N, C-alpha and C positions, 0 to 999 in steps of 0.2 A: 506495498500500499504507500503509495508517493504523496506526501504533505508538500503543500505547498505555501507555508505560513509566512517564510522569509519575501518570497516574491510578491505574496499578497498584500502583506504588510505596506511596503515600500509601491505597490502600485495603488492601493487607497489613498496615501500620504500625498502621493502626488496628484491624482485626480480632485482632492480636495486644495491642493496650491499650497502645503504647506511644507514648512522647511522642517529638518530633523532636529532643529532648535524649536521651532515653536508645538512641534507635534512631543517632544519632552516636557515642555512646560505644561501642556494641556493634561498632558498623563503625570506629572508629576516624578516624571523619572530623568536620570541624566541624560544627553545628548548622546555619551558612549553607550548606553542601552539599546537605543533606539538605531544606534550603527550595528551593533552586534546583533540586535533579532533581523534587522534587514540583511547584513549580510551570511547570515545563518551560523552563525559562531556561538549563538546562544540563544536558546528557546525561551519565552516569557512564562511564568508562573502561570496556574491554571485561571485564578481568579483575574490576573494579569490581560488573559486573552479575552477573558468575559468582558472587562472593561474597554479592551481596545475595538471588541465587535459592536458593542452599545455605541462608542465613540462615532464609529464609521456607519451606524446604523445598519448591520447587513449580522445574517447568522454566523455562528461558531463555525458551524460547515460549510459557509462561501470564505471563510476568513482563514480557513484551516486547508480549504482546498481538496476538501473531502466529498467525494461523490459517493452514495451510496450504492454496492453493488447489485444487480440483478442477480439472485442468487438461485430463480427459479431453473428447476431441472431443465427446460427448453434454454434457457438462456447461458447455463454454464456450456453445454453442447457445444451451441455455434462458439462461445468463448474458446470451447480448446479447439473447435476446428479451425478457426482463426490465427490462433497459435503455431495450429501445426501446418496450417499454410505458407506461414511464411518462417517455421521452424525454428522456433522461440521456446526457448528452455524452461522458461517460466511456465508451459504446458504440464508440466510435471507437477510442481506443486500445487497448482491449482487444480488438477487430477486431486491429489491427495487431499485437499480442504474438500471438494466434494464427495469423497468417498466417507469421509468424518462425518459431513452432514447427512448424508444419502447412502449410507451403509448399504442398504437393502433395497435398493431402487435399480430393478433390471438395466434402465438406459443409462445410467449415472454409471454402472459398474460395466457394462460392455462398452461404453463408451471411453472411458478409462484405459481398458483395456487394451482398445484399438490405439491410444494415443502413447501408452509404452511400447507396444509392439512396432508404430512408427518410427520412436527415439533408439528402438532398440536397433535397427538398420545402420550397421558401423559401429556398434558401441565393442569398445574392445574386451570387458568384463562379461557381458550378455546380462545385466543386474536387470536394464529395461525389459529384457525379453522375458526374463525369467518373471518377473511381478507380472508382466501380461499375461505369462500362462497362467499365475496364480488366477487373476480377474476373471481370466475366462472361464477355468473350470466355477468361478463363484458365479459368474454369469448364468451357465448352465443351470445351476440351483437354482434361479429366478426366471427361469426362460418363459412361466407360466405367467408372467406379467408382459410379456412381449406384444405390442400389437402391431409390430410393423411386417408388412407379409412377405419382405426381403429377408426376415432374418428367421433363421431356426438352428437347431440342434446341428443342420447339415452344416449350415454356413459356419457357425461359430466352430465346428470340428475342423473345416478348412483352415481357418485363421491359425488356429491352435497348430496344425500343421504346417504353417507357413513358420509360426514360432519357433516350431523342433527343426526347421531349416535352419534358421539362424544359428542356431545353436549345434549345429553342424551332427544334429540327431537325426541321420536321413532315414533310416530305418523304422526309426520310429512315427516319422511323416507319414511316410509311404503306408504304413500298416493302417493310422487312423484313416487317411483317405481312403484306402482300398474297405474300410470298413463303412464309409459312410458315403458310398458312389454311387448312391440311388440315382438311376436315369445317366447314369454313366456322366457326371456333371464336372467330374474333377479325371477323366481320361487322359486329358491334356497335360494337366502338372504329373501324374502319375507315370505318363509316357515317356517324358521330357526327364523329369528325376532318374527314372530308369537307364534311360540310353546317356544322357549327359554325368551325370553325377555318379551312378553307381555301374557304368558299362554293361547292364544287363540286356541287351539290344535284342535279344530274343524274346526275352520277358515283358518287352516295352511297345513291342510290335503290335499287337492286338491293341493295345491300348491306344495307342496312337492313329492306327488305322479306324477304330470306332468314333474316336475324338472329328477323326476328318469329317466322316462321312455326318456326324450329329451338328459340327459346326457347320459344313455346307448346305445341309438343311436350313438350319437356323440363319444364314446368310440367304438363300433364296428367299423367305419371308420378309427378312428385314429391307434387302434391296428393291423387291416389289413394294414393300409399302412405304418405305422412304420416296420412292421415282415417285409415285402417286403423292405424297406430302409436298415435294418441291413442285411438280404439277400444278397442284391448288395456289402452289404462291406465283404460278406462270413463271418459274424458272425452269424452263423447260429443258436449258442447256445442260443445266446441271443433274436434270431427271434421266435424259439420255445418256450422259456420261456414265452415272452409277452403274446403267442397266447392262453399257456394252460394254463396261471393263468386267463386270461380272461374270458376263457371257462370255470374254476371252479367259477369265478364272476357269469355267467349266469344261471347255474345249479340251485340254490335257487329260481330261479323265474320261473321253469318248472314244471306244474305238473308231477308226473311220466307216467303217463299209456294215457294220452292225447295230439292229437297233436296241436300244437301250432305254434306260429311265432317265439319262441325261436327255435325250430328245424331247420328252412330255414336259422335262421342267425348261427345257428352252424355248420349247413352243408356248409357255404361258409367259415367259419373260420377253419373247417378242411380242404377243397380243397387247400385253402393255408397253410397248415400245410403237405399236400402232398406235395406238389409243392418244398418246402423247403426239404425235405428230399430227394427229386429226386434230386435236385441241389448237396446234400450232397453226391449223389452215395448210396442211402440206399432205395432201392426199396422195401424191406421187408415191412419197415415201411411205406413207400407211400402206400403201399396197404391197411396197416391195418388202415389206415387214410380214405382211399377211403370206405372202408367198414362199417366206420362211418358215412361217408357222405351217402352212399346208403340208408343206413339204415333210417337217418333221412329225406332223400327226400321221401321215401316210407312212412313213418309215417306220413308226412305233406301232400302230396299230395294224398294221400289215402280219407284224411277228413280233406280239407282245411279251414283253420280258421283265419281270420285276423283279428277279434276283439280283443280288449285289455283285456276283460274278461277273456279270457282264461288263461292268465299270472298269475301266483302269486302274483301280486303287491298287496300294498294295497288297495287303493280304489283309483277307476278311473270311469269316467263318459262311459257306454257301447257304445257310439254311437263314439268312435275314433276306426278310422280304421288303420292299421298298414300298410304300404308299400314300396316296393325300385323299384328300377328302372333297378336291372337285370334282372327280368323276373317274368310273372304271376304264373309259380308255381316254387317249387323248384328245379325241373329237369331242368327248363329253366333256372334260375338262375345258377347253375352249369355250364351249358355247356356257358354261358357267361364269368363266371369267369375264364374257361378253355380256351377262348380264348382270352381273353386277356392278361393273362399270358403267352401263346405262349409256353408252354411245350407240344411238339409235344408228345413226350413218355406218359406224365402223361394222355394226351387227351387220348391216343391209350389205354392205361390202363384203365379209365373210361368207355369208347366205347364195349370194350371187358366185361367187370363187368356188364353194363347192359343189354348187348346183352344177355347174360348168363342169365339174370333173368326176361329176355321176354318168 
């Protein structure tokens, strides 16, 4: 807590246009005392601080320069995040104060664990990281208080695994991640640690392969959704760029002459691209995109294969089946997307194109 009593006495005196002599005479003290107060060499007694505040018609808080901190839980969390943003080590002392004030609050305990984990990076004695692990364990006991849907026992376990990595306890980190890997959310981290840190490449491969598939599917949804967000802002250049970039990403995973699930995915993305061209008022470019859609649809639906082994991924179990909720066939998926987009002109173009192919 920083007080600014000396600066404030000087500022209030000058505001009243008083010399140190005049001020000293008004309070019945020596000029030397006023000088020492204003230079910070000496602090007035409590009763004198009251007299000074009364003389300047101000409160003692204002004279001392004291501001009451907002110590509500939400405010503490925001203050800790700001300290971390600029890597201010005062965050650690602030965290301990918060823990003393709210020792049984999940939000405080978990937030302070994150602060210690943040400052544990680069620490030589690992004291911060060990403290973070203690707090994560405590947070797990308080998890029933949590209302943040993005936090659960699985995510906290992931944070603890990262802390064990900082402590060079990689086996313990991997074990914790494997036990909390529902939905394969930690496949990428497990695979990387096994391959990079532990040199267990054979063990790493299935984790990395599944991670690549999971993240690719997630990227498909994210890229299409974000392209639509950008097009709604009429930022058509960025919308097309993100779609084109992801199509370039997909192509290396597709066998050139074989129909596979990548055709179905790419057809969906070209449909969204055509929609954006129509919004731009470029029907010729939209037609070119629909031609690519038609080619991909025909290739996949002629010999559909939903198995993962058709893709040019590293190693996968052959029992993995790919699917989406848009439609059983590629053609069904395109009709679903067109209906959702609500672009009547584009839908008519597609109907005419498919009719001519029949």
